[in-house]
N, C-alpha and C positions, 0 to 999 in steps of 0.2 A: 504494500500500500504506500503510495507516494505521500509526501509531506502535506500537500494540499488536501488530499483525500482524508488523511488522519485528522487534520484540523476541522474539516467539515463534519466528519463523523462525530468528533468530540463535541462540536457545537450542538449538533442535533441531540446527542445523548444528554448533554447538560440541560438543554431546554426540556427534555422529557422528564428529567428528575424534578424540575421546578414546577411545571405546569399542573400536574394532578393535584398538588396541595392547594394551589390557588383556585383551581376549578371547583373543588369541593366546597368552597366558601359560598358559592352562588346557590340560590334555591334550585331544587331539582327540576322544577317545571319551567325554568327559564334558561334560555341559552345565554352565553356571555354576550354575543353580538348577533344582531341581524343587520346585514348589509343590503340596502335597497338600491339596485342599479336601475336607473330610469333612462333607457336608451331611446332617444328621439333620433332615429336613423338619418333622416334628411338626405341630402345629396352626398353626404359623407359615406353613407352606406350604399345608396343606389349607384353612385358613380365610382366608388373606390373600394367598397367592402370593409371600411375601417371598423364599423361596429362589430362585424363578424370576426374580424381579427382580434378585437378585445374580448369577445365572447369565447373565442378559442383559448385566449390566455387564461380566462377564468376556469375553463374546463381542465386545465393542466394541474390545478391545485390538489394537494393531498392533505388529508386530515392528520392531526397529531397522532391519533390512535393507529392509523394505517402505518405510519412510519415506525412507531414503537413495535407493533406486531410484526412488521417485516423484519426488523432488526432481531427479534426474538424467535422468528420462525413460526409464529402463531397465526391461525386464521383470524381475520378481522371481522367482527360483528358490529353492526351499527348500533350505537346506544339509543336509548329512548329519547334523549335530548341531546342534540348536537351542540358543541361549544360555539360553532359559528354557522349561521344560516345565511345563504345567499339567495335572494329573490330578485327577479328581473321583470321589467315590463318593456315590451317592444312596440313600436309604432312610428308613424311620422315619415316613412320612407316608401318610395314607389317600388323598390326592389330590394330583396335581401339575399345574401350570399352565404347562408349558414347551413346549407343542406349537408355538407360534410361533417357537421357537428351533430347530425341527426335531428336538426330543428327545422320544422316546416313553418317558417315565419310568414304570416299572412299580411297582405297589404290592405285587406278590406275589413280588418278587425284589430282590436287591441288584444294582446296576449300577455299572460303572466306565467312565469316559469320559476322552477326551483332547481338549483344546482345540486346534484348528487355526486359527490367526489368518488373517484375510483377507490376500491378497497382491495381488489385482487392484485396485490403487489408483493412480490417475493423479495427475500433478502438479496438475491442476485440482481434483481431489477433495481433495487435501491442502490446497490453498489455501482451499477452502471450509470444511474442518474447522478450519483455523487462524483463519479469520474468525469462526467460531462462538464463539470465546473459550476459557475455561479447559477443560481436559480433563474436568472433572467437571460442567460446566454442562449444563442440559437442551438448550440449543441445539446443543452439540457432539454429544450422544448422538443427537439427532434427525437431524442432518446425517450422522452416521456410519451410522445405521440405513438412511437413504435411499440412501446412496452405496455402501457396501461390505459391509453386513451379510450379504447373500445369499452372499457369497464366503467367509464365516467358518463354522465348524462346530464344535460340540461332539459328537464322534463316539463311538459306543459301542465299547468295547474288550473288555469281559468282563461276563458275567452269572453270578451266583452264587445258590444257594438263599437264600430269605429267612431272615434272622437279625436279632436285635436290634442296632441301631446303638449301643446302650448297653452291649453286651457287650464286655469288654476284648479278647477274642479277635478280634472283628470288626474293631476298630480296628487291632490289632497286625498282622493279616493284610493289611489295606489298606496300611499303612505299609511292610511288607516287600516286598509286590508292587510298590509304586510305586518304591521305591529300586532294586529289581532290574531292573525294566523300563525305568526312566528314570534311570539313574545320573547323579549330579551332584556338583559340588564342594560345594554348599551345599543344604540342605533346609529348607523351611518347611512347617509343618503349620498349617492353619486349621481350627479346630473351630467349626462353625456350628450353633447351635440356642439353646435356653434355657440359662441359667445360674442357679443359685440361691445362689451364694456358697459358703461353706465347709461349711455344715451338711449339705447334701443332694447337692451335686455339679452335674452338667451332663448334657446330651444326653438328652432325654426322648423315647423311642420310643413313639408313640401306637399302633403296631401290636402292641406287646407290653405292653399294660396300663400304659403310662406308665413302663416300665423306665428307670431312671436310672443313670448311671455315677457312682459315688462317687469322691472324690479318691484314695483308696487304690487303687481299681481303675484309675484313670487312670495312676497311677504304675506299677502292675503291667503295664499294657498297653504303655507306652513302654519299660519295661525289657525286656519280652518281645520287642518289635519289634527292638531292637538297633540302631536308627538314631539317630545324633546329629544334632540339629537346630540350624541356625543361629538359627532363631526359631520360636516357637510363638505363634500369634495366636488369642486367644479372641474370636470374633465372637459373644459371648454376654454376658448380664448378670452384673455383680457378681463377676468373676473376678480382678480385680487385688488379690489378697490374699496374705498371707504363707503361708497354708496351701497354696494352689495353687502358689505359687512353690516351696515345699519339695517338693511332689509331683513336679515336673518338672525340678528343678534339675540332676539328674544326666544328663538327656537332652537338654538344650538350653542354648544360650548366652544367648539373649534371650527374654523373655516380653513380649507386647504384649496389654494387656487394659484393661478399664474397671472402676473402683470402683463405678460407678453402673449403673442400668438402661440398656440399650442399645435404641435405637429399632429397629423392625422392619426398616427398610432397611439396618441394620447399618453397617459401615464404608464408606468411599468406595472400594469394591472396584475399580471401574474405574480410578480415579485412581492409587492406589498400585501396582496391578499394571501399569498402563501405564508408570509411572515405572520399575518393575523391568525391564520389557522394554527401556527406553531406556538404563538404566545398570545392567546386571547385575553389574558388578564391585563393587557396594555390599555392605556387611555388614549384619548383623541390626539393629544400632543405627540405621543410616540408614534401613532399611526401617521400623523402628518409628516414627521421627520422621515419615516420610511418612504412615503410617497415622493418627497423632495429628493432624497438622496438616491433612491433606486431609479427614479425617472432620469436623473442626471446620468447615472451609470448606464442606463438603457441606451441613450443616444450616443454616449461615448463609445460603447461597444459597436454600435452600428456605423460609426465614423460618418455620421450624417451631415457633418459640416454645419449648415445653416441652423438646423434644429438644435444641435449641441451648442453652437456658439451664442445663440440668442435666447437660450432657455432661461426662464425664471420660474421659481416656485416658492410659495410662502405658506407658513403656518401662522394663522392669526387668532389671537386670544380674544374671543368675542365678549368676554366679561370686561375688557378694557376699552371697548369701542365707544361707550357713552362719554368717557373722559376725552377721548380723541376727537369725537364729533363736537363736543363743547369747545375745545381748544381751537378747532378748525373754524367754528362760527365766530369765536372771539377774534381770531386773526382777521377774518373778513370784515368784522365790525370796524377794526382799525383801518383796513383798506378802504372801506366806504368813506370814512372821514378824510383820509388822505386824498382820495379821488376828488372830493369837493374842495379841499383847502390847499393842496400842494401838488401841482402838476409835476414838479421836480421829483418829489418822493414817489409819485405814481410811476414815473419813468423807472426808478430803481426797482419797484415792485414788478413791473412788466419785464424788465431785463432778467429778473430772477426766473420768471415763467418762461421766457424765451430760451433761456439756457438750460431749463430742466429737461430731463430725458423723457422723450415721448415713446409710447408703445403703439404697436399696430401701424407703424410707419406714418403716424400723423393723422390718418383718416379717422381714427377713433377718438382723437383729442384726449387721450388718457396720458396724464402727466405724473411723473413720480412725485409722490407726496413728500418724500424726504428732502426734496430741494428746498422747501420752505424753511424748516428749522436749521438747515445747514447753510443758509444764506446770511450775510451780514444784516442783522436786525436793525441796527441803528439808523440806516438810511431810509427805512420805510416806516419809522414811527413806532416800532414795537418796543415796549419796555422789557427789561431783562426778565421779569417774572413771567410774562406771557410767552416770551421766546423759550424759556426753560420749560414751561408747562407743555408747550407744543412738542418740543423735542422729547421730553420724558414720556408723554402720552403715546407718541408714535413708537418709541423704543419698546414700551411695554406691550403695545398691541401686536407688533410683529415679533412673535416669539422665536421664529426661525425662518431663514430663507436661503435659497441657493440660486446661483446664476452662472451663466456661461461667460466666457471671457469678453464677449462684445456687449454684455449687459452688466459689467462689473460694478457700475454705480447704482444699480437698481436697489432701492431701499426696502422693497417688500410689499409696498402698497401704493396705489395710485389714486388719483381723483380725476374727474372729467373737467377739463377747462373748456367751458361751453360757449365761449365768445364767438366761435365760428359755426356754432350749430344752427340748423334751420329752425323755423318757427315750430314745425311739428316735433322736431327733436327736443327743443326746449320745453314744449308742453309735456312731453313724456318724462324728460329729465327732472322737471320740477316736482314730480310725484315721488321721486326717490332721493332728491338732494336733502342732506341733513341740516343745511344752513340757510336761514332766512336772509342773513346779511349778504351771503354770496349770491343768492338769487336777485336781491335788490340791485347789486352791481351789474349782473347780467342783463337785467331789465334796462338799466340806464344806458348801457353801451350797445344794446340791440334795438334799433328803432322799429323793427318789424315784429317785436314780441313784447307782451306785457306779462308780468309775474302774477300769479294767482293772489287773491285777496288776503289769504292767510299770512302771506309774507309780510304784509304791512301791519299786521297785528304784533309783530316782533321786531321789525326794522323800519327805519324811516325811508320814505321815498326819496331817491336821489335825483338831481337834475339830469335831464336827458343829455347825452353826449353831443347831440346836434345843437344844443343851446350853450355849450361850454367852449368858448373861443380858444382856450388853451389846447384843446384836443383836435381842433380842425386842421385839415391838411388842404392847402390850396396849391395847385400845380399849374405850371405853364408849359404847354407843348411848344417845342421849338427845335432848333438845330444847333449842333456844336460848331466850333470853328472850322471843322473839316467837312461840314455838311451832313453829318450823321444825325438822324432824328434822335431826340432825347426829351426828357421832362426835367423841369427845374422846380424845386420846392420854393414857392413864393412865400408861403406863410405856414409855419408849423415848427414844433420844437426841433432844433437842429440835431442832425446826426442820429436820429432815432429810427429811421424807417428802413425796412428791407424792401427793395424794389426788385421785382422779378419780371422777366420777359418770357412769354410763351412764344416759341418760335415755330412757324409753320412754313411750308414751301409749296409752290405750285408745281404739280407734275404736268408738264406740257402734253405728255402722251395720253393721259387719262382725263385731264382737265380738273382733277380733284386737287383740293388743298389738303395736304396731309400734315399732321402734327409731328414735330420732331422732339418736343419736350420743353421743359422750363429750365431757364438758367438765371443766374443773378446778374443784374445790371451793375456796371462799374460806375463809381461816383467820383465827382471832382468838385472842388470848392473854388468858386470864382472870387478872388481876393477883393475885387472892386465892389461887387454887388453883395458879397457874402451869401450868395445863393449856392445851394448844392444842386448839381445836375446829375442825372443818371441816364446812362445809355449803353449801347453796345458799340465799341469801336470797330468791330468786325465779327465775322463768323469763322474764326480761325482755329478754335479748340473744341470742335464737336466730337463726342465719343464715337469710337468705331469698334466693331466686333469683327475680327478677322479682316481688318482694313476696309470694312463696309460701314458707312454711316448708319446709325440706328436711331430709332426713336427712344430717347433716354430721359426719363424723368428723374431729376435730381431729388432724392429722398432726404438726404441729410449730408451735412458736412461739419467738420469741427475746426477748431483753431489751428490744428496741426496741418490742415490741408487735405485730410482724408475725405473722399467723396464716395457716396453710395448711390447707385442708380437702379431703377427698375427698367428693364428692356423687354418689351413684348415680343414674343416669338411664337411660332406654331410648330409643333412636333406631332406627327401622326394625327393631324386634324384637331389636336387639342391646343388651346391657347394658354401659355404660361407667361409669367414674368420672371426673367432672369435677373437675379439679384447679383450685381457685380459692382466693382468700383476701382478707384485708383487711390493708392496710399500716397503719402506726402512725397515719397521718393520716386513716384511714378510707377511703382510695382503694382500690377493688377491683382485683384482679389475676386474670387467667385465663390458665392455662398450656396448657390443651387437655384432650383426652380420653384415657383410658387404660383398658384392659380389666381392670386390677387384678391382685390377688394371689389365687391359688387356695390356700386354707389346707389343702385335702385333699392336693394334690400338691406343695405348696411351690414352685409355678412362678409366676414373674412374667411377665405379658404384656409383649410388645415392641410391641404395636400401639398406637402413639401417633398421635393425630389432631389436627391444629390446629383451633381454633375456626372459622376461616374456611371450612373444608371442610364444616362442618355447618350453616352459615348458611342460613336460609330453611326448614329442615326442622322438622317437628313432633317433639316429644319429650314424655316423661312423667317427672316426678320419681318415684323409687322409694323405698319405705320397707320395710326388711327386717322380716319377721314374726318375732316372738319365738319362740325355740325351733328355728329353722332356721339352719343354719350351713354354711360352706364351699360346695361345689358344689351342695349341696341347698337353698341359701337360696331362700325364696319371698318374694315382694314384693307389697305393695299399691302402686298407682300413683295419681298425681294426674290431674287432667283434662289433655288435650293442651294443650301450650304451643308457641310458636314460638321457634326458636333465632335470636337476633340476633347480629350481628357484635360488638356491644358489650353484654354482659350486665350487668344491674343486680343487684349483690350488696350486701346490707345486713343489718341485724339489726332485729328488733322482738320484742315480747313474744309468747310462745306463747298460743294460745287457752285460755280456761278449760276445765277438764275433769279427768279422772282420769289421773294419771301414776304412773310407777314409777321409783324411784331406786335404782340398784345402786352401792353404794360399793365402791371398790377402792383399797387403799393400795399404792403402789409404794415399796418400801423402798430403802435406800441402794444395794443391789446391783441395783436395777431389776427385782426380782422382783415379780410381780403377786400381791397377797394379798387375796382377796375378803373383804368384811365381811358383806354381805347386802343384801336388797332390802326397801324400804319403799314401801307404796302411799300416795300423797299426793293431796290435792285442791288445785287451783290455781284461784283465782278472778280471776286477772289482776293481783292486787296482793299476795296473801299465799299462802304455801305451808304447808299443815297436813297432819298425818298423818290418814289415813282412820280411821274408827271401827273399833276392833278390831285395829289395827296393833300388833303386839307388838315395838315398837322400843325395847328396853331391855336392860340387862345388859352384863356385861363379857366379853370373849373375847380370847384370845391368837391372833394371826393366823398362819396357816400357808399354804404354797403349796397350791393346789388339786391334787387327785389324789394 
């Protein structure tokens, strides 16, 4: 027996010596745990089979008794009361891929299932499993599937009429049924599907038109169910946030979730559930640590690149959330006062938010909450006591967190910075936001939205931003000394604005205008007028993939010069975003492929594919056609290219031709203020306005819509 095998065997034997004594302390008619898996399959299952993948991981688990009896060469007999019960509800997907598991999952009904672990395990089989390595390894799963999987079963228990999995009543009924049918000392709820952060909620049922459960509906569902959970695990994107924690804090002790996007294969479901079978006396905190650590290990073993590098997982102590929510509200009470009385201090506050880490590549507007207490408090009017309270409250609430190297600054919990949200999103968000003072500020800076009346029972109404001269931006369209179109800031707080330019070009062959992406304008200060002007001196450094210009959206950049892009491509008829970039030394970096963000539904894809899996296949670069957006986006494509394991990413000047520049000013609140479009001619060296372009005049910028 090798050293690793001996250590693993000793670990299992040690656990077996401890567990029986602890298990005897529980009442005989109660299990230690009932784990409720709520699988809303959505397109994650119909398109990719990810739910079935996780169901297979569940089916690989062994009970503590099975391992003990296999070690002693005894037959295993099921006890009257299992230490751990696993119950499952399926629905919400047009197609399921679980037939190999013996599951006939229907699309015209809701189904409930009970997992019966394999018991026909011999000592020789156990030795083979141990020799396969860690419980989460591919070798282990393969060995288990060959040896004992046929003896395990996820058995149907109940069938119900079809209903939306995003309906609060559907979830509440499943929770009540699970607790009544499989009573336990501790309960865990696993919510599996898409998550969209705090603005739109989670659980997208594709059988009911993309019906989504809002956070206020999640709260109502858990309240209605009347079951208190030891832990709630969100196997979904972007749910480790203050708003979600506030929604479930009265119904659970611990929350386990990710600040960032979650890969389609989700948590290390086999590993942490197997550990729960081995040590059921654990609490929710220990379970959360297993989820965090084992999921990080899962993607490290898969060498998945992007999923490993951008991973974040947190264990949140819900008993500490009231304190954090109160400190959050107190902070924004100060911000409200600063907004009214000191534009200079408001700038400092906004710079803090601009520099905070964003999750979901900005589309979710989820910002790391740790940025607030780790920012210099003196410049935004915080007294030391409030600063310390906010810092201590956050530190207590985030009991544990893990993160990949590209999310090293993640503090474990985020919040939604809703200044860029639509009216409908703000209406939804207001039902989940824990801070009246925060909503009062969002009301003031969003001219198209009004906060609900209850906000002003707790906070004062603030002046509208359109009535605050200090925050207005007035620009003049004009031309630089070289004839290049630009905009000049006529009136507005100096050096505060980010000015972006959306670049499109005319394809003479098709007559279409295709989008090449967004870049940052360069600024210059006119010493005489003290005006700041922004423009593009030329189109000389546009990203290329294998020396072909691509449509590249600049997602993020840092002070070191590192840039991250999303490049749309098509492989085998499927559209992906290639996440790639250039580091400060010009070295290219490729994270992998992602199906992107659906602006119509607010859903983030969890289908993350490493570059190596696509190597050798043909692909086409895609260019969005102007005037098409969201799920209705149409594309032009490049000639077929071959995907290599090492892609050449660089920059070079765009070809001469007719281009269109759309200027957008991002103000200090990160609101997008459109300026307008100008048609330009690019000869490879100089950028000039086309004849007849009416690029002149002053305007005060406002939010679109």
